[in-house]
C-alpha positions, 0 to 999 in steps of 0.5 A: 197761607201763613209761612213760618220762619225759623231762626237757626243760630250759628254753631257754638264752639263745641259744635264747630269742633264736631263739624270740623272733625266731620268735614275733614274725616276724609282728609287728614289735618296737618299737625300744625292745626289744632281743631279747637283753635280753628273752631275759635277762628270760625266763630260766627260762621254758619255750618255751610260756611265752615263746610265750604271753607274746608271743602275748598281747603281740600281742593287746594290741598289736592291741587298742590299735591299735598297729603293733608290739609295744612294751615296754608291750605285753609288760608288760601281757601278763606281768601278764595271763598271770601267767607272769612275776611280776617285770615290772620286770625286763623288759629294754629299751635 
């Protein structure tokens, strides 16, 4: 038996922008977040890592009674998941 191995690269900038739009379609992003800057901050992360951070940010948002995902929700999600270590690099306006 031969197993095939496939290498799937992490998403590029344009794909990360599309992923962020897709994963946040049910939860509005606040005006303090620029999707392009956020996508740059997520450079090197896999699709599932980006999804995990944004899902956790939505949970943080709801638990704090907010109506939109803001930068603080994303930073808290990054710290909670431990996926993105340099949270100070997360982009905003």
